[in-house]
A tleap script that builds the chain and sets N, CA, C and O, in Angstrom:
source leaprc.protein.ff14SB
mol = sequence {
  NMET GLN GLN LEU PRO LYS GLN PRO ASN ARG
  SER VAL LEU GLU GLY ILE GLU VAL LEU LEU
  ALA VAL SER ARG SER GLY GLY ALA VAL ARG
  VAL ARG GLU LEU ALA ARG GLU LEU GLY MET
  THR PRO THR ARG LEU GLN ARG TYR LEU ALA
  THR LEU ALA TYR GLY GLY LEU LEU ARG ARG
  ARG GLU ASP ARG LYS TYR GLU ALA GLY PRO
  GLY MET HIE ALA LEU SER ALA ILE SER LEU
  THR ALA SER GLY LEU ALA GLY ARG ALA LEU
  ARG LEU LEU PRO PRO LEU SER GLU SER GLY
  CYS ILE VAL ALA LEU GLY VAL VAL TRP ARG
  GLN SER VAL SER TYR LEU TYR PHE HIE VAL
  PRO GLY MET ALA VAL MET HIE SER LEU CGLY
}
set mol.1.N position { 0.814 -1.198 0.001 }
set mol.1.CA position { 0.017 -0.045 -0.023 }
set mol.1.C position { 0.858 1.277 -0.091 }
set mol.1.O position { 1.934 1.282 0.508 }
set mol.2.N position { 0.519 2.231 -0.668 }
set mol.2.CA position { 1.225 3.433 -0.732 }
set mol.2.C position { 1.057 4.257 0.417 }
set mol.2.O position { 0.043 4.204 1.113 }
set mol.3.N position { 2.192 5.154 0.681 }
set mol.3.CA position { 2.182 5.933 1.768 }
set mol.3.C position { 1.209 7.120 1.531 }
set mol.3.O position { 0.927 7.484 0.389 }
set mol.4.N position { 0.742 7.668 2.560 }
set mol.4.CA position { -0.106 8.885 2.460 }
set mol.4.C position { 0.922 10.040 2.069 }
set mol.4.O position { 2.015 10.087 2.634 }
set mol.5.N position { 0.576 10.936 1.132 }
set mol.5.CA position { 1.379 12.024 0.805 }
set mol.5.C position { 1.598 12.950 2.072 }
set mol.5.O position { 0.818 12.955 3.026 }
set mol.6.N position { 2.744 13.739 1.986 }
set mol.6.CA position { 3.100 14.599 3.068 }
set mol.6.C position { 1.967 15.628 3.318 }
set mol.6.O position { 1.732 16.004 4.467 }
set mol.7.N position { 1.256 16.091 2.247 }
set mol.7.CA position { 0.237 17.085 2.434 }
set mol.7.C position { -1.071 16.619 1.699 }
set mol.7.O position { -1.440 17.155 0.654 }
set mol.8.N position { -1.741 15.605 2.295 }
set mol.8.CA position { -2.850 15.027 1.644 }
set mol.8.C position { -4.111 16.050 1.591 }
set mol.8.O position { -4.236 16.955 2.416 }
set mol.9.N position { -4.899 15.850 0.692 }
set mol.9.CA position { -6.143 16.656 0.696 }
set mol.9.C position { -7.158 15.800 1.290 }
set mol.9.O position { -7.741 14.943 0.626 }
set mol.10.N position { -7.389 16.012 2.541 }
set mol.10.CA position { -8.300 15.129 3.373 }
set mol.10.C position { -9.710 15.303 2.897 }
set mol.10.O position { -10.471 14.339 2.980 }
set mol.11.N position { -10.126 16.440 2.408 }
set mol.11.CA position { -11.554 16.546 1.803 }
set mol.11.C position { -11.695 15.676 0.683 }
set mol.11.O position { -12.784 15.132 0.503 }
set mol.12.N position { -10.686 15.458 -0.143 }
set mol.12.CA position { -10.894 14.573 -1.318 }
set mol.12.C position { -11.052 13.190 -0.795 }
set mol.12.O position { -11.911 12.455 -1.281 }
set mol.13.N position { -10.261 12.787 0.185 }
set mol.13.CA position { -10.333 11.352 0.639 }
set mol.13.C position { -11.691 11.210 1.457 }
set mol.13.O position { -12.317 10.152 1.387 }
set mol.14.N position { -12.102 12.163 2.154 }
set mol.14.CA position { -13.472 12.102 2.844 }
set mol.14.C position { -14.588 12.044 1.832 }
set mol.14.O position { -15.555 11.311 2.041 }
set mol.15.N position { -14.494 12.818 0.691 }
set mol.15.CA position { -15.566 12.801 -0.264 }
set mol.15.C position { -15.622 11.424 -0.961 }
set mol.15.O position { -16.718 10.947 -1.257 }
set mol.16.N position { -14.446 10.761 -1.236 }
set mol.16.CA position { -14.531 9.394 -1.801 }
set mol.16.C position { -15.162 8.394 -0.787 }
set mol.16.O position { -15.875 7.462 -1.160 }
set mol.17.N position { -14.877 8.629 0.444 }
set mol.17.CA position { -15.446 7.735 1.562 }
set mol.17.C position { -16.927 7.892 1.482 }
set mol.17.O position { -17.630 6.881 1.486 }
set mol.18.N position { -17.459 9.090 1.408 }
set mol.18.CA position { -18.799 9.257 1.246 }
set mol.18.C position { -19.422 8.647 0.052 }
set mol.18.O position { -20.452 7.986 0.184 }
set mol.19.N position { -18.869 8.823 -1.108 }
set mol.19.CA position { -19.255 8.225 -2.299 }
set mol.19.C position { -19.320 6.786 -2.184 }
set mol.19.O position { -20.276 6.175 -2.663 }
set mol.20.N position { -18.286 6.144 -1.528 }
set mol.20.CA position { -18.272 4.700 -1.401 }
set mol.20.C position { -19.389 4.233 -0.464 }
set mol.20.O position { -20.065 3.244 -0.747 }
set mol.21.N position { -19.581 4.942 0.645 }
set mol.21.CA position { -20.600 4.524 1.500 }
set mol.21.C position { -22.027 4.576 0.942 }
set mol.21.O position { -22.848 3.716 1.260 }
set mol.22.N position { -22.316 5.557 0.134 }
set mol.22.CA position { -23.710 5.674 -0.562 }
set mol.22.C position { -23.697 4.454 -1.622 }
set mol.22.O position { -24.719 3.785 -1.773 }
set mol.23.N position { -22.671 4.214 -2.260 }
set mol.23.CA position { -22.643 3.104 -3.227 }
set mol.23.C position { -22.848 1.759 -2.551 }
set mol.23.O position { -23.629 0.952 -3.057 }
set mol.24.N position { -22.181 1.473 -1.422 }
set mol.24.CA position { -22.232 0.223 -0.713 }
set mol.24.C position { -23.707 0.025 -0.059 }
set mol.24.O position { -24.148 -1.099 0.177 }
set mol.25.N position { -24.386 1.143 0.195 }
set mol.25.CA position { -25.657 1.024 0.814 }
set mol.25.C position { -26.707 0.221 0.052 }
set mol.25.O position { -27.704 -0.269 0.583 }
set mol.26.N position { -26.405 0.133 -1.192 }
set mol.26.CA position { -27.517 -0.687 -2.000 }
set mol.26.C position { -28.772 0.125 -2.340 }
set mol.26.O position { -29.645 -0.437 -3.000 }
set mol.27.N position { -28.933 1.327 -1.971 }
set mol.27.CA position { -30.095 2.045 -2.251 }
set mol.27.C position { -29.931 3.415 -1.766 }
set mol.27.O position { -28.816 3.885 -1.539 }
set mol.28.N position { -31.081 4.101 -1.594 }
set mol.28.CA position { -30.969 5.532 -1.065 }
set mol.28.C position { -30.689 5.598 0.420 }
set mol.28.O position { -31.098 4.750 1.213 }
set mol.29.N position { -30.003 6.604 0.731 }
set mol.29.CA position { -29.539 6.777 2.313 }
set mol.29.C position { -29.991 8.101 2.758 }
set mol.29.O position { -30.031 9.066 1.994 }
set mol.30.N position { -30.356 8.149 4.082 }
set mol.30.CA position { -30.571 9.346 4.752 }
set mol.30.C position { -29.292 10.010 5.332 }
set mol.30.O position { -28.291 9.368 5.650 }
set mol.31.N position { -29.413 11.285 5.432 }
set mol.31.CA position { -28.173 12.047 5.806 }
set mol.31.C position { -27.722 11.518 7.277 }
set mol.31.O position { -26.572 11.128 7.480 }
set mol.32.N position { -28.704 11.536 8.266 }
set mol.32.CA position { -28.337 11.350 9.609 }
set mol.32.C position { -27.858 9.922 9.803 }
set mol.32.O position { -26.904 9.730 10.557 }
set mol.33.N position { -28.480 8.843 9.146 }
set mol.33.CA position { -28.013 7.500 9.342 }
set mol.33.C position { -26.541 7.360 8.742 }
set mol.33.O position { -25.706 6.685 9.344 }
set mol.34.N position { -26.257 7.963 7.629 }
set mol.34.CA position { -24.924 7.846 7.038 }
set mol.34.C position { -23.970 8.617 7.837 }
set mol.34.O position { -22.835 8.163 7.985 }
set mol.35.N position { -24.324 9.806 8.404 }
set mol.35.CA position { -23.403 10.519 9.254 }
set mol.35.C position { -22.946 9.646 10.482 }
set mol.35.O position { -21.781 9.610 10.877 }
set mol.36.N position { -23.914 8.998 11.000 }
set mol.36.CA position { -23.598 8.128 12.157 }
set mol.36.C position { -22.612 7.057 11.696 }
set mol.36.O position { -21.595 6.839 12.355 }
set mol.37.N position { -22.880 6.412 10.627 }
set mol.37.CA position { -22.022 5.386 10.059 }
set mol.37.C position { -20.645 5.818 9.843 }
set mol.37.O position { -19.705 5.079 10.136 }
set mol.38.N position { -20.478 7.012 9.331 }
set mol.38.CA position { -19.183 7.601 8.928 }
set mol.38.C position { -18.473 8.356 10.005 }
set mol.38.O position { -17.316 8.742 9.836 }
set mol.39.N position { -19.161 8.583 11.146 }
set mol.39.CA position { -18.523 9.448 12.188 }
set mol.39.C position { -18.462 10.802 11.952 }
set mol.39.O position { -17.572 11.448 12.504 }
set mol.40.N position { -19.364 11.418 11.124 }
set mol.40.CA position { -19.375 12.775 10.682 }
set mol.40.C position { -20.634 13.495 11.241 }
set mol.40.O position { -21.654 12.860 11.512 }
set mol.41.N position { -20.534 14.814 11.401 }
set mol.41.CA position { -21.749 15.553 11.804 }
set mol.41.C position { -22.612 15.647 10.586 }
set mol.41.O position { -22.076 15.837 9.494 }
set mol.42.N position { -23.952 15.525 10.698 }
set mol.42.CA position { -24.857 15.683 9.571 }
set mol.42.C position { -24.585 16.837 8.708 }
set mol.42.O position { -24.666 16.729 7.484 }
set mol.43.N position { -24.255 17.972 9.304 }
set mol.43.CA position { -23.961 19.200 8.468 }
set mol.43.C position { -22.765 19.070 7.557 }
set mol.43.O position { -22.799 19.510 6.408 }
set mol.44.N position { -21.719 18.474 8.059 }
set mol.44.CA position { -20.522 18.278 7.248 }
set mol.44.C position { -20.899 17.213 6.180 }
set mol.44.O position { -20.558 17.390 5.011 }
set mol.45.N position { -21.553 16.178 6.536 }
set mol.45.CA position { -21.969 15.129 5.467 }
set mol.45.C position { -22.787 15.721 4.441 }
set mol.45.O position { -22.595 15.443 3.257 }
set mol.46.N position { -23.722 16.551 4.829 }
set mol.46.CA position { -24.714 17.210 3.851 }
set mol.46.C position { -23.959 18.085 2.865 }
set mol.46.O position { -24.388 18.221 1.719 }
set mol.47.N position { -22.792 18.713 3.295 }
set mol.47.CA position { -22.070 19.447 2.271 }
set mol.47.C position { -21.345 18.540 1.235 }
set mol.47.O position { -21.244 18.884 0.058 }
set mol.48.N position { -20.854 17.398 1.700 }
set mol.48.CA position { -20.289 16.510 0.791 }
set mol.48.C position { -21.346 15.913 -0.150 }
set mol.48.O position { -21.079 15.830 -1.349 }
set mol.49.N position { -22.448 15.521 0.287 }
set mol.49.CA position { -23.574 14.944 -0.404 }
set mol.49.C position { -24.073 15.945 -1.474 }
set mol.49.O position { -24.285 15.603 -2.638 }
set mol.50.N position { -24.248 17.197 -1.009 }
set mol.50.CA position { -24.847 18.169 -2.048 }
set mol.50.C position { -23.745 18.463 -3.133 }
set mol.50.O position { -24.010 18.668 -4.318 }
set mol.51.N position { -22.551 18.462 -2.625 }
set mol.51.CA position { -21.521 18.745 -3.726 }
set mol.51.C position { -21.376 17.509 -4.699 }
set mol.51.O position { -21.219 17.709 -5.904 }
set mol.52.N position { -21.425 16.310 -4.210 }
set mol.52.CA position { -21.286 15.169 -5.204 }
set mol.52.C position { -22.654 15.095 -5.936 }
set mol.52.O position { -22.663 14.629 -7.075 }
set mol.53.N position { -23.768 15.505 -5.388 }
set mol.53.CA position { -24.989 15.593 -6.219 }
set mol.53.C position { -24.886 16.670 -7.326 }
set mol.53.O position { -25.283 16.432 -8.467 }
set mol.54.N position { -24.347 17.858 -6.971 }
set mol.54.CA position { -24.113 18.873 -7.931 }
set mol.54.C position { -23.270 18.410 -9.053 }
set mol.54.O position { -23.524 18.793 -10.195 }
set mol.55.N position { -22.250 17.585 -8.800 }
set mol.55.CA position { -21.346 17.091 -9.814 }
set mol.55.C position { -21.990 15.927 -10.608 }
set mol.55.O position { -21.430 15.546 -11.636 }
set mol.56.N position { -23.121 15.350 -10.192 }
set mol.56.CA position { -23.778 14.265 -10.891 }
set mol.56.C position { -23.415 12.897 -10.409 }
set mol.56.O position { -23.993 11.920 -10.884 }
set mol.57.N position { -22.496 12.771 -9.495 }
set mol.57.CA position { -22.120 11.463 -8.981 }
set mol.57.C position { -23.116 10.889 -8.075 }
set mol.57.O position { -23.224 9.664 -8.020 }
set mol.58.N position { -23.911 11.706 -7.306 }
set mol.58.CA position { -25.107 11.342 -6.616 }
set mol.58.C position { -26.405 12.080 -7.036 }
set mol.58.O position { -26.382 13.082 -7.750 }
set mol.59.N position { -27.421 11.577 -6.597 }
set mol.59.CA position { -28.671 12.188 -6.908 }
set mol.59.C position { -29.562 12.422 -5.633 }
set mol.59.O position { -29.743 11.466 -4.879 }
set mol.60.N position { -30.095 13.576 -5.367 }
set mol.60.CA position { -30.982 13.799 -4.261 }
set mol.60.C position { -32.342 13.571 -4.654 }
set mol.60.O position { -32.795 14.236 -5.586 }
set mol.61.N position { -33.118 12.646 -4.018 }
set mol.61.CA position { -34.442 12.403 -4.326 }
set mol.61.C position { -35.392 13.306 -3.598 }
set mol.61.O position { -35.037 13.940 -2.604 }
set mol.62.N position { -36.595 13.359 -4.096 }
set mol.62.CA position { -37.605 14.219 -3.404 }
set mol.62.C position { -37.797 13.939 -1.921 }
set mol.62.O position { -38.185 14.857 -1.198 }
set mol.63.N position { -37.557 12.754 -1.429 }
set mol.63.CA position { -37.703 12.386 0.013 }
set mol.63.C position { -36.395 12.827 0.738 }
set mol.63.O position { -36.289 12.589 1.942 }
set mol.64.N position { -35.513 13.384 0.142 }
set mol.64.CA position { -34.289 13.973 0.645 }
set mol.64.C position { -33.230 12.966 0.905 }
set mol.64.O position { -32.252 13.267 1.590 }
set mol.65.N position { -33.381 11.780 0.388 }
set mol.65.CA position { -32.413 10.652 0.394 }
set mol.65.C position { -31.501 10.866 -0.707 }
set mol.65.O position { -31.845 11.542 -1.676 }
set mol.66.N position { -30.191 10.253 -0.605 }
set mol.66.CA position { -29.281 10.407 -1.711 }
set mol.66.C position { -29.079 8.928 -2.274 }
set mol.66.O position { -29.171 7.940 -1.545 }
set mol.67.N position { -28.820 8.871 -3.514 }
set mol.67.CA position { -28.460 7.683 -4.172 }
set mol.67.C position { -27.479 7.866 -5.301 }
set mol.67.O position { -27.129 9.003 -5.619 }
set mol.68.N position { -27.006 6.765 -5.939 }
set mol.68.CA position { -26.016 6.869 -7.104 }
set mol.68.C position { -26.714 7.724 -8.164 }
set mol.68.O position { -27.911 7.605 -8.426 }
set mol.69.N position { -25.876 8.608 -8.765 }
set mol.69.CA position { -26.248 9.470 -9.934 }
set mol.69.C position { -25.634 8.958 -11.167 }
set mol.69.O position { -24.809 8.044 -11.176 }
set mol.70.N position { -26.088 9.614 -12.269 }
set mol.70.CA position { -25.511 9.220 -13.587 }
set mol.70.C position { -24.064 9.356 -13.761 }
set mol.70.O position { -23.484 8.612 -14.553 }
set mol.71.N position { -23.411 10.269 -13.069 }
set mol.71.CA position { -22.070 10.521 -13.051 }
set mol.71.C position { -21.189 9.283 -12.573 }
set mol.71.O position { -20.106 8.975 -13.071 }
set mol.72.N position { -21.813 8.639 -11.550 }
set mol.72.CA position { -21.170 7.594 -10.950 }
set mol.72.C position { -21.195 6.357 -11.967 }
set mol.72.O position { -20.279 5.535 -11.986 }
set mol.73.N position { -22.224 6.288 -12.747 }
set mol.73.CA position { -22.295 5.099 -13.666 }
set mol.73.C position { -21.352 5.433 -14.828 }
set mol.73.O position { -20.638 4.545 -15.294 }
set mol.74.N position { -21.326 6.599 -15.280 }
set mol.74.CA position { -20.329 7.072 -16.326 }
set mol.74.C position { -18.946 6.923 -15.855 }
set mol.74.O position { -18.111 6.417 -16.605 }
set mol.75.N position { -18.637 7.317 -14.685 }
set mol.75.CA position { -17.219 7.043 -14.099 }
set mol.75.C position { -16.899 5.565 -14.111 }
set mol.75.O position { -15.808 5.165 -14.518 }
set mol.76.N position { -17.818 4.771 -13.679 }
set mol.76.CA position { -17.510 3.367 -13.677 }
set mol.76.C position { -17.217 2.838 -15.099 }
set mol.76.O position { -16.204 2.189 -15.359 }
set mol.77.N position { -18.229 3.178 -16.058 }
set mol.77.CA position { -17.942 2.683 -17.384 }
set mol.77.C position { -16.671 3.236 -17.974 }
set mol.77.O position { -15.987 2.452 -18.631 }
set mol.78.N position { -16.264 4.469 -17.832 }
set mol.78.CA position { -15.042 5.202 -18.232 }
set mol.78.C position { -13.885 4.279 -17.761 }
set mol.78.O position { -13.017 3.827 -18.507 }
set mol.79.N position { -13.986 4.061 -16.442 }
set mol.79.CA position { -12.736 3.367 -15.826 }
set mol.79.C position { -12.484 1.988 -16.290 }
set mol.79.O position { -11.357 1.536 -16.493 }
set mol.80.N position { -13.689 1.286 -16.461 }
set mol.80.CA position { -13.586 -0.134 -16.950 }
set mol.80.C position { -12.916 -0.146 -18.428 }
set mol.80.O position { -12.102 -1.008 -18.759 }
set mol.81.N position { -13.333 0.879 -19.263 }
set mol.81.CA position { -12.857 0.900 -20.519 }
set mol.81.C position { -11.453 1.404 -20.639 }
set mol.81.O position { -10.673 0.893 -21.443 }
set mol.82.N position { -11.110 2.409 -19.845 }
set mol.82.CA position { -9.815 3.081 -19.850 }
set mol.82.C position { -8.730 2.081 -19.363 }
set mol.82.O position { -7.617 2.046 -19.888 }
set mol.83.N position { -9.087 1.296 -18.369 }
set mol.83.CA position { -8.104 0.290 -17.821 }
set mol.83.C position { -7.895 -0.832 -18.647 }
set mol.83.O position { -6.928 -1.555 -18.409 }
set mol.84.N position { -8.744 -1.118 -19.691 }
set mol.84.CA position { -8.642 -2.126 -20.620 }
set mol.84.C position { -9.303 -3.417 -20.025 }
set mol.84.O position { -9.319 -4.440 -20.710 }
set mol.85.N position { -9.852 -3.398 -18.757 }
set mol.85.CA position { -10.395 -4.580 -18.204 }
set mol.85.C position { -11.618 -5.032 -18.924 }
set mol.85.O position { -11.774 -6.227 -19.174 }
set mol.86.N position { -12.460 -4.163 -19.256 }
set mol.86.CA position { -13.767 -4.457 -19.988 }
set mol.86.C position { -13.524 -5.180 -21.197 }
set mol.86.O position { -14.147 -6.223 -21.395 }
set mol.87.N position { -12.677 -4.746 -22.049 }
set mol.87.CA position { -12.314 -5.375 -23.295 }
set mol.87.C position { -11.774 -6.798 -23.197 }
set mol.87.O position { -12.177 -7.677 -23.959 }
set mol.88.N position { -10.855 -7.021 -22.247 }
set mol.88.CA position { -10.202 -8.258 -21.935 }
set mol.88.C position { -11.227 -9.241 -21.362 }
set mol.88.O position { -11.232 -10.430 -21.681 }
set mol.89.N position { -12.104 -8.688 -20.495 }
set mol.89.CA position { -12.911 -9.544 -19.753 }
set mol.89.C position { -14.077 -10.025 -20.737 }
set mol.89.O position { -14.439 -11.201 -20.706 }
set mol.90.N position { -14.650 -9.118 -21.597 }
set mol.90.CA position { -15.664 -9.564 -22.504 }
set mol.90.C position { -15.251 -10.528 -23.518 }
set mol.90.O position { -16.112 -11.176 -24.114 }
set mol.91.N position { -13.941 -10.690 -23.781 }
set mol.91.CA position { -13.437 -11.731 -24.745 }
set mol.91.C position { -13.310 -13.077 -24.082 }
set mol.91.O position { -13.486 -14.107 -24.732 }
set mol.92.N position { -12.990 -13.091 -22.730 }
set mol.92.CA position { -12.651 -14.215 -21.959 }
set mol.92.C position { -13.812 -14.781 -21.230 }
set mol.92.O position { -13.988 -15.997 -21.303 }
set mol.93.N position { -14.667 -14.011 -20.500 }
set mol.93.CA position { -15.656 -14.434 -19.635 }
set mol.93.C position { -16.890 -15.229 -20.235 }
set mol.93.O position { -17.297 -16.262 -19.704 }
set mol.94.N position { -17.426 -14.717 -21.307 }
set mol.94.CA position { -18.607 -15.563 -21.827 }
set mol.94.C position { -18.223 -16.980 -22.326 }
set mol.94.O position { -18.960 -17.937 -22.089 }
set mol.95.N position { -17.022 -17.114 -23.047 }
set mol.95.CA position { -16.736 -18.631 -23.408 }
set mol.95.C position { -16.428 -19.470 -22.082 }
set mol.95.O position { -16.774 -20.649 -22.008 }
set mol.96.N position { -15.860 -18.913 -21.186 }
set mol.96.CA position { -15.640 -19.623 -19.876 }
set mol.96.C position { -17.012 -19.958 -19.217 }
set mol.96.O position { -17.204 -21.064 -18.713 }
set mol.97.N position { -17.917 -19.028 -19.231 }
set mol.97.CA position { -19.298 -19.289 -18.663 }
set mol.97.C position { -20.029 -20.400 -19.442 }
set mol.97.O position { -20.914 -21.068 -18.907 }
set mol.98.N position { -19.674 -20.566 -20.596 }
set mol.98.CA position { -20.418 -21.712 -21.493 }
set mol.98.C position { -19.773 -23.098 -21.207 }
set mol.98.O position { -20.255 -24.142 -21.647 }
set mol.99.N position { -18.636 -23.040 -20.428 }
set mol.99.CA position { -17.906 -24.313 -20.134 }
set mol.99.C position { -18.552 -25.176 -19.073 }
set mol.99.O position { -18.173 -26.330 -18.868 }
set mol.100.N position { -19.529 -24.602 -18.407 }
set mol.100.CA position { -20.153 -25.277 -17.336 }
set mol.100.C position { -19.556 -25.071 -15.914 }
set mol.100.O position { -19.845 -25.811 -14.973 }
set mol.101.N position { -18.772 -24.102 -15.829 }
set mol.101.CA position { -18.058 -23.731 -14.558 }
set mol.101.C position { -18.645 -22.495 -13.991 }
set mol.101.O position { -19.276 -21.713 -14.703 }
set mol.102.N position { -18.454 -22.305 -12.738 }
set mol.102.CA position { -18.675 -20.922 -12.056 }
set mol.102.C position { -17.660 -19.983 -12.428 }
set mol.102.O position { -16.484 -20.279 -12.216 }
set mol.103.N position { -17.968 -18.871 -12.964 }
set mol.103.CA position { -16.891 -17.908 -13.473 }
set mol.103.C position { -17.215 -16.564 -12.711 }
set mol.103.O position { -18.368 -16.138 -12.635 }
set mol.104.N position { -16.217 -15.974 -12.196 }
set mol.104.CA position { -16.405 -14.723 -11.496 }
set mol.104.C position { -15.183 -13.769 -11.777 }
set mol.104.O position { -14.033 -14.195 -11.881 }
set mol.105.N position { -15.509 -12.521 -11.885 }
set mol.105.CA position { -14.532 -11.530 -12.117 }
set mol.105.C position { -14.749 -10.497 -10.949 }
set mol.105.O position { -15.783 -9.828 -10.945 }
set mol.106.N position { -13.862 -10.355 -10.017 }
set mol.106.CA position { -13.987 -9.326 -8.978 }
set mol.106.C position { -12.757 -8.534 -8.833 }
set mol.106.O position { -11.697 -8.886 -9.350 }
set mol.107.N position { -12.897 -7.438 -8.115 }
set mol.107.CA position { -11.807 -6.502 -7.912 }
set mol.107.C position { -11.706 -6.383 -6.344 }
set mol.107.O position { -12.669 -5.995 -5.683 }
set mol.108.N position { -10.528 -6.726 -5.788 }
set mol.108.CA position { -10.326 -6.597 -4.425 }
set mol.108.C position { -9.717 -5.261 -4.115 }
set mol.108.O position { -8.723 -4.851 -4.714 }
set mol.109.N position { -10.360 -4.554 -3.120 }
set mol.109.CA position { -9.901 -3.281 -2.686 }
set mol.109.C position { -10.366 -3.061 -1.361 }
set mol.109.O position { -11.559 -3.210 -1.097 }
set mol.110.N position { -9.478 -2.698 -0.447 }
set mol.110.CA position { -9.670 -2.364 0.987 }
set mol.110.C position { -10.388 -3.643 1.660 }
set mol.110.O position { -11.413 -3.565 2.338 }
set mol.111.N position { -9.743 -4.738 1.391 }
set mol.111.CA position { -10.273 -6.050 2.041 }
set mol.111.C position { -11.648 -6.518 1.728 }
set mol.111.O position { -12.226 -7.302 2.480 }
set mol.112.N position { -12.202 -6.045 0.610 }
set mol.112.CA position { -13.502 -6.572 0.188 }
set mol.112.C position { -13.310 -6.779 -1.317 }
set mol.112.O position { -12.406 -6.269 -1.978 }
set mol.113.N position { -14.335 -7.645 -1.810 }
set mol.113.CA position { -14.421 -7.968 -3.313 }
set mol.113.C position { -15.664 -7.457 -3.822 }
set mol.113.O position { -16.714 -7.747 -3.248 }
set mol.114.N position { -15.647 -6.682 -4.903 }
set mol.114.CA position { -16.769 -6.284 -5.723 }
set mol.114.C position { -16.777 -7.067 -6.979 }
set mol.114.O position { -15.806 -7.008 -7.732 }
set mol.115.N position { -17.852 -7.827 -7.264 }
set mol.115.CA position { -17.871 -8.706 -8.351 }
set mol.115.C position { -18.575 -7.835 -9.528 }
set mol.115.O position { -19.692 -7.326 -9.434 }
set mol.116.N position { -17.734 -7.761 -10.626 }
set mol.116.CA position { -18.338 -7.234 -11.839 }
set mol.116.C position { -18.973 -8.242 -12.727 }
set mol.116.O position { -19.697 -7.878 -13.654 }
set mol.117.N position { -18.719 -9.561 -12.469 }
set mol.117.CA position { -19.215 -10.547 -13.323 }
set mol.117.C position { -19.339 -11.843 -12.483 }
set mol.117.O position { -18.366 -12.298 -11.882 }
set mol.118.N position { -20.442 -12.367 -12.459 }
set mol.118.CA position { -20.623 -13.710 -11.751 }
set mol.118.C position { -21.576 -14.557 -12.534 }
set mol.118.O position { -22.705 -14.168 -12.832 }
set mol.119.N position { -21.061 -15.793 -12.875 }
set mol.119.CA position { -21.972 -16.611 -13.706 }
set mol.119.C position { -21.992 -18.046 -13.150 }
set mol.119.O position { -20.937 -18.649 -12.954 }
set mol.120.N position { -23.157 -18.574 -12.904 }
set mol.120.CA position { -23.368 -19.847 -12.466 }
set mol.120.C position { -24.018 -20.755 -13.609 }
set mol.120.O position { -24.909 -20.298 -14.326 }
set mol.121.N position { -23.573 -21.961 -13.740 }
set mol.121.CA position { -24.007 -22.859 -14.775 }
set mol.121.C position { -25.668 -22.720 -14.823 }
set mol.121.O position { -26.357 -22.823 -13.808 }
set mol.122.N position { -26.146 -22.501 -15.997 }
set mol.122.CA position { -27.608 -22.472 -16.284 }
set mol.122.C position { -28.012 -20.981 -16.188 }
set mol.122.O position { -29.170 -20.747 -16.535 }
set mol.123.N position { -27.347 -20.048 -15.824 }
set mol.123.CA position { -27.804 -18.690 -15.759 }
set mol.123.C position { -27.467 -18.058 -17.220 }
set mol.123.O position { -26.502 -18.403 -17.902 }
set mol.124.N position { -28.340 -17.164 -17.550 }
set mol.124.CA position { -28.167 -16.479 -18.861 }
set mol.124.C position { -26.908 -15.584 -18.790 }
set mol.124.O position { -26.797 -14.788 -17.857 }
set mol.125.N position { -26.014 -15.681 -19.684 }
set mol.125.CA position { -24.803 -14.790 -19.652 }
set mol.125.C position { -25.185 -13.292 -19.427 }
set mol.125.O position { -24.547 -12.560 -18.671 }
set mol.126.N position { -26.178 -12.931 -20.078 }
set mol.126.CA position { -26.612 -11.448 -19.915 }
set mol.126.C position { -26.967 -10.969 -18.495 }
set mol.126.O position { -26.983 -9.782 -18.167 }
set mol.127.N position { -27.252 -12.010 -17.681 }
set mol.127.CA position { -27.645 -11.713 -16.213 }
set mol.127.C position { -26.307 -11.836 -15.387 }
set mol.127.O position { -26.408 -11.695 -14.169 }
set mol.128.N position { -25.132 -12.071 -15.898 }
set mol.128.CA position { -23.983 -12.173 -15.171 }
set mol.128.C position { -23.188 -10.892 -14.879 }
set mol.128.O position { -22.372 -10.847 -13.959 }
set mol.129.N position { -23.422 -9.961 -15.603 }
set mol.129.CA position { -22.732 -8.630 -15.444 }
set mol.129.C position { -23.344 -7.968 -14.356 }
set mol.129.O position { -24.565 -7.939 -14.200 }
set mol.130.N position { -22.471 -7.398 -13.548 }
set mol.130.CA position { -22.952 -6.613 -12.318 }
set mol.130.C position { -23.467 -7.377 -11.336 }
set mol.130.O position { -23.885 -6.855 -10.302 }
savepdb mol mol.pdb
quit
């Protein structure tokens, strides 16, 4: 793991943590609940959420909950393409899925795995993505 820079921008790191927490929630989140989870004051968290919503990475619903926004999906797609992972995976994974084996593609980060592709025999390949 890399060392923290000598003069890190903690706001950037906290903003990423907020974005990740909303993403992991699996749905829309309330400010107070998320503030407790992250150990932030609701006011501070609200500033992060509003900024991320302004940038399109999150979306504020009418019920004042926040969820993933279109910018988060675009960022995901751009990063998968830019890294070359999507192109390599789309050539390799479907033929492996048809072999009758369980096939998974995941990314390990911060001691957890996020699966991008998971296929069990008998499952339609088009349902394996995400």
